[in-house]
Each structure stands twice: as C-alpha cells, then as structure tokens.
N, C-alpha and C positions, 0 to 999 in steps of 0.2 A: 366461365370465361373466356376459355381459351376453346379452338377446336377439339372437340375430344381426338382426334388424330395423331393431334402433336404429343410426341413424346420429348416433356420437358424434362426428363430424368436423365436421358441417356445423351441429349443435346450439354444440357449444365455440366455431363460426368465428363463427359471431350474435350470439354472447354476448359474445365479444371486441369483434365489430365495433361493438356498441351501446352498449358501455361498460357492461353489467352484469355480466360477469364478476366474481368475488370473489378476490382475488388473497392469498397467505399467503407471507409473506417471512420465510425462518428466518437469524435472523442480523441485528443491529441495529447494526453496528459500520460503518465509512464506506464500505461497501459497499450494506448492507442498507439502511442508512436513505436513500441518498441515491435508490435505487431506490424505497423506498416513497412517500417523497415526490412522485415523478416521476410514478409510479403514480395516487395519489391525485389527483394536481393533473390529470391525464388520466380523471379520471371513476370510476375503479372502487375498490371500497369493498377497504379493503387491513388484514390485519391482521399484525403484525409480533410475532415470537417471539422470545424471547431467554431463556438462563439468568439473564442478571443483572439482579436484580430492581431495580438503581439506573436502570439504561437503562430498563427497561420502567416504572416511574414519572416518569423525565422526560418521554419520551414521550407519554403518556398525561396528563402538566400542560401538553403541548404545548412543553416545553424542549427546547432542540439543545442535545447536546454536540458536535457536529463542526461546522467551520468552512463544511464546504460547504453545510448545510441550517441557514438560518437560524431562530430560534425563531419571529421575527415571522410566516414563512413555514409551518411545522410548524403552529402554535398555532392558528389556523382551521382548518387540514384537519382536525386532532383535534376541533374543536369543532364543527365539521361532521358529525363521524361517517364521516368519510371515511378517517381511522387511528386504529386502537386496536394496545395492544400487549398482548401476555400472558407469561407463562412458561409455559405449559400448549399443549398442541399440539391441542386438541378442537377447533379451527379448520379443520384439516386438512380434515375429512371434510365439512364445508359450502362449500369453496373450488374455485373450478374451476382454478387455477393457483398450483401450489408452486412457490417459487424458493428455492432453496440457497443462501443465501450465506456460509457458514461458513469458520473461518480453517482456513488447511492449510499449517501451519508445518513444518520440516524437524528432524528426531530431530538426536540430537547425532552420530551416524553418520553425517550427512548421506544420507537416507536418505528418502522421502517420509510424511510421518506425515498421514494421512487420517481419523484417529479421530474427527475431529468431524464430515467428511461420514457416515462409520457412524453414529454416535450419532445425528445427523438421521434416515437411513435406519431405524433403526431405532423411532423415535418416529412417522415417516410411513406408511411401509408397511401396518402392521395397520388405518389409518385409511382409505387407499386404497380410492376406488372409481371404477367405470368411467367415463369421459369426462373425467378430471382429463389436465392437460399440469403435467408435471415437468421440473424446469429446473434445472440445476446451473451456479450462475455460478463456485463458486470454481475458483480455479488448481489444477489438477492436473497430472500425469502423463497423457499422451496413452492412451487407452484407460480410464481410470478410467467415464468414463457407460458404456462399453458393458461392461465388463468386470466392475462391481462394480454399478452402478446397476441394469440390466435385468435381469440374473439374478434378482436380488433380486423383483424387481416379477411377472416369470414366475412365479417360483418360490410366489407366490399363484394362481397360474392365468389373467393377464391377458395377453392377446397385446398387444404392444407394435405401434403405429401404427392399432389399431382399436380399442381399450377404453383403453389408459392411455398416454401419448404422453409421446416424453422424448427433450430436447435437450439441449445445453451451448452455452452463450452463456458468453465469458469477459467477467469486470469488466473495465474500463479507466478507474476512478476515480483521478483525480490530485487528491487532497488538495490544497487549495489555492489550485489552477487556476479562476481566475473568468472564464477564456477559453473553455475547451472543460469543459463538464459533461456530467452524464447528458444533457441535452435536442441536445447537438451531436457528442456523438462518436458515431459511428457502432456498432452492432450485429453484430459477427459472428456469427452463429446456423447451429450443426448441430444437424440432426437424426436420428435413428434410420433415419427413413423420410421420404418425401416430405410425407406428412401432417404429421409432426411438425416436421419443420422449416415448414412453411406457417403452423401455428398458433401456434408461439413467434414467430417474424417480425413476424405478424399482432401480437401483445402490444405485442412492444418499438416495431412503427411509431408505436404511439400516445403512446408516451413520449422518441423520440429522432428525427432526421431522415434516418436513413438506415438502412438493415438490409442487412447484406452475408451471403448465405447462402452458405456452404460446401456441399461434398456429404456432410458426416459428422463426430460429435462429435469423432473423433479429429481430423480437418483442425482443427475450432474449437480445441482444447486443444492442439495444437502451433502454431496461427498466433500464442496469448497466450505461450506460452513464449519462441517467435520472437521477440516485440517486445522480453522483459526482458532476452534473452540479447544481443541489439542493442548496448542500451544498457551492459550491464554488461561486454559487449565492448569497446565505445567508451569509455566511462569508467574501464576500465584501460589502454588505450592513452594517454588521457592523464594519467593519474596515472605511468607508466611514461618519458611523453616532462618529467612535469617533474621527476621525479627526473635524469633526462639531463640536462634543462637547468641544472640547479642544479649539477651536474658541471662543466660546461663554461662556467659564468658566467653564462647567460641568462635572461631574465625569461620562464617558462613561458604565463602571460596573454598578454606583448603578441606572442609566438609565433603563440598561438592566434588571436589578435584578426586579426594580418595573415595567416592561412592562408584566414580566414574570412572574408575580402575575395574571394576566389574564387567566383565565382557559378555555379560548378556542379562536380559532382564530390566536394566536401566540404561534410561538418556539422560544426560546433564541439560538442565535449564539454569540459568542465573538468573537474580535475583538484580533490581536494577531501582530507577526512579518510577517508575509506571510504567505501560503499555502507549505506544502510540504507532500511527501511521494510517492506511486507508483500509486494513484489516483487521488486525487482533482487537484492537477495543471496540471496534465496530461489528461483524461477521455474526460473533457470538449469540449477539442479540439478536440481530435478525432472526436467528433460530429459535431461540427460546422466546419470542413474541409468537412466531406462527404456530408451534406447540400449545404455547398459552389460548391463543385462537378455537385451538380445538381440545381445551380441558387437559393439559399436563404442564408440569411444573417441572424447570430443569432448574434444580436446585444445586450441582457441581457450577455452574454457568453464573448463576445469580452468586455465589459466595467468592469466586475467583474474580468475578468482575470490581465486585466491595473491596476486596483486598487490594488489588491494581489499582484502583483509584484513590487507593488510602494513600500509596505511597507518594506520593509530592508533599502531601501533609507530614509525614514523618521525616523527608528531606530536611524541610524547613526546620523542623523542631532540632535536628541535629546541626543546622548552622547556626539556630539561637543555643545550642548548647557549646560550639567551639566558639561561638562568640564571646560566651557568659564565661568561659575557663581564662580567657585573655583579658576579663574586665569590661568586656562591651557590651550593650545592649542591641537588640535587632534593629531598634528605631535610631537613624543616622547612619548607621555603618554603611560603608563602600563594600556592599557583594558583587563579585565577578563569577558569571555564569560561564563555564566553562562547557561548551556545546550546546546548543537550542534544536538541531534537527532530530528526528525520534527514534533514529539509529546511525552506528556510526559510517562516516566516510559518504553520506549524502549530505541533500539539503534541503530535502522535504521535513517541515514541521508541521504536516498533518496531524493535529489529535497529539501531537510531542506533549511527553510531562515537563516539560522545561517550562513551558506557558504557563502551566498553573504553578509550577514553582515560583517563577519571576514574580506572578500575578499577586499571589500569598506574598513573598516579603514585600513586595510593594504595599500591600494591603499593612503590613505591618511597618511602614516608614522606613524600611530600607534605601540605600540609593545603589540600583542596581545597573549592573552594565554586562557586556557579555562580548563572546570571544567567538567565533566559528569560523575556520575557512571557508563554507561552503555556504553562510547565510549573511553576506554582507548587510542586510537589511531585512528587519523583524518588522513587518506588519501584520499582524495575526492577533487574533480575539480582544481588542483594543490595545493591543500592547505594538508602542512605534518606539524603536530601537534602531539605532544603527554600532554595528560590530566595531571592537574594538583590538588593538592588534594585539596579539599576549605575547608581553616582550618583558622583560625585567621588570622595566619604569612600571608597566599596568598591575604586575605581579605585587609590587614593592609595596602599590599607594593601595590596594585593596584591603580591605579586615579580614576576611575572605574570601578563600575561592571556593567555588563548588565544580566538581568537574560531573555533571549532567550528560554526556554523549563522549565518550570516548575515542574520541577521533584520531585517526593514526597520525594526523600532520601535528598533531602538539607537541614539544617537548616535555615530556612528564619531568626530566632531570631539572628542567629550569624551573616549571612549577613547585616542585619538590624546596628548591633553592633558596625562591625568590618570596612566595606566598608565605606569610606569617601565618595563615590558617587555612588548612585545607579539609573540604567535606568530598572523599571520594566514594560516590554510590555508584563506581561501576570496577571499583577494583583495578584501575590503572597505574597507580602508584607502586603497586606490589613487589614489581622488579627493581625499582630506584632506590638504591642502598642507603640508608640512613634516613629513609623520608617516614617512617611510619611515627615516629615522635610526636609530629605535628599535624599527623591526619587521622580526621575520624572517617571510620568505614561505616558502612551501612549495617 
C-alpha cells in the first residue's frame, strides 16, 4: 500500500526511541488504564478508548477507578496532555501504536468469547495506515493474533512486517499488588516477524524493566495461559488437600505452612472459596478449548476447574453446619458475607466465588447481607445488594458471618467477638486469640 522506498521500521523505531510516538490504548480497565498511565509517564502521548462513557469522563477529570493507578498520579498526566480518553476511534489514524486491552470472557459453554477483540478490529482496521504497530494484550487462545488479526490486516492490502507491524504481549496485571507493577513485571513479546517483535519490545522497554522476546505470537499467547493454568491447578490441589485434611481432622493451613518451610521443590498455594478474577477461572479453559480443537484433552485443567468451581457449594455446606450447630436452619437465617471481591484489598468482583455463595444461600432461603469496604454496591449476575457497615451491631444481628474475602481493613478481633457463628474460609481469624471455639474453618 505504501511506496517501497519508505522504511517504516526505521521511522517507527525512531519515534519510539525519542518518545514522540503516539499510542492508542483500546480498553481502559485494570489492564488498559495501568498501561496507559505507564506509557504517559514514559513520555508518550496516549489516547485511551473505551465504550464506557463514565470511565472516559473520569479519566479526563484525572480520576482513577482502579487501585493500581492513583488519582494523584493520573491527574497530572491528564493536565499535562499526556493522556486523554474518548469513546470514539478517530485517534487511531494518527497513532503510531495501537494496543488492544479488551475483555475476553468465556461463553456459558466454556468456549472463548473474542467478540470484544473482533469489535475492536472492526473499528480500527478501516483506520489503519502504513507504519503502525498493533499489539494485542487481551488474553486469548493460541493462534488468535495470526489467525484472526493478521488476515484482517492483510485483507486491506497491508504487508505484515513491512507496512503494518503486529505482535502479542500478554498482560500481567495483578490488581492490588504494590510490589509488582507495570514498571517491574517483565513483558513477554512475540511478533509475527522479527521487525514486529523489535518494535513492540522497543515500546515496552520504555515502561518496564525487562522485555522477554519469544519466537511468535502463538508462543506468547501460550505462555500467558500456562502462567494461570499453573495457578489454577495448584489452587485446585490446595483446595483438595483442604477437603482431605478436613476428612482426617488436620488443619490444612498448618500443613501447608509446615510444607512451605522446605526451601526447594515446593511453592505454597492456599485453599479458599474458589477462584475469581479475569484470569485464573478463564484462561486455562482458553488453552483446553484450543488443544481440544486439535485432538488433545487437558485432564489436569479440567480436574482443577471442577474442584475450584465446587468450592462455593462446600462453603455453603459449612454455613449450614455452623447454623445447625446453633439450632438454626439456613432458611430464614441472617447470613453476613464478609468480602465479595475476588481477592483481598481490591474492588473487582469479576468471577468472584462470593457471588455463587450468595446466590446459593439465597436459593436456600437465607437472608443475605454483605460487608466490603471496596464494593459499596453489588450489582452482578442478578444480585443487587448494598454493603452494610461491619460493626458490632451488624455482626451481632447475624446468625452467621462468612469470611469469603480477607480484606485487611476488616477488624477480625471485632468479628470474632461479636459474630455468634463464623465460617472462615481464608484462615483470617487464625491469629485472633480465643476465636477458634465458634469458628468453622475450611
């Protein structure tokens, strides 16, 4: 599409090196906003695109809505003109780099749903011009970059690696983690050609301490899925060990802590109410779906998924046991769920096991309320509740309190003192003196 004498590689490499490149980030969630802020701090001009008008408005006011980007960091970047947000895609044509950070959920059939990626492609492809780099960060099945994105661009007459550059670099955001951030988590980069890899690596080198290159987008896509499959399988093992320990009367946390003293050959994973968030419950199934299409069954992945998804039901059975011990049944009982986000100290409820726990308790006739300092309103998967303050009064008024997410903000001594019965599936009350008598553990 462009004159053969134009050296798009050198031109784009120079703009990346000097920080003059303009970057568009599509999707301003946990991944996209963190990346956009990092790119802006590195000196790039950044356009953020999101269909959510509220997010766009808040970004343009310098207000952050995620824990990993503080408003006092975002505000000056907006004021300086380093970041601006929009719901439109007009900025794509004037950008040097386009990074796609949109969600990739699962369908109810547990098959990949890449409709958000397709939607982004539909919007950007007509606006592409020679000399641009497109990077997919959304977690997806191996082959997506080369089988879905590349043909789209080639159908417009572009030569990949000469006119349009294409790479995959998996996001590695861990919401709420203050130790590992965009600035020091290594970025894996796999381009469709060497030039594509080089250009993507050059951009990420501006925002992170280390870039690890792989041979292809497919290798990078698979590496991301391996990371979270590893976690899913080991969490599934920890959950099964917890159930086994319960059967033989052993404290699983004591067992895990003892095993963790071994300085080699062991890594501690802990049991809980199930897995949540945008990665662990979903990513392994992207891998198993893809390899199933190629005639291979991933049995470890399937078993871990089965165990992890069974944990909310086990939690509900523990609540029933705790109530029964006090002469109550689940129907009509007042159950206070403590923590509804999928992990400690964040407000993200995507795939949170707390949602399933609440739904099952309500189905059994319980009156469910919840407390969570990070989630003032819970409107997800048919559940509509508002958080209640976790006070001596609300604790004393419940028949059973269930620690589902162990936020540091909770006063566990108060919980242990005031709640008449407690189901603690995070071992959060282990250090509270005298609490164990009325606490049911996982």
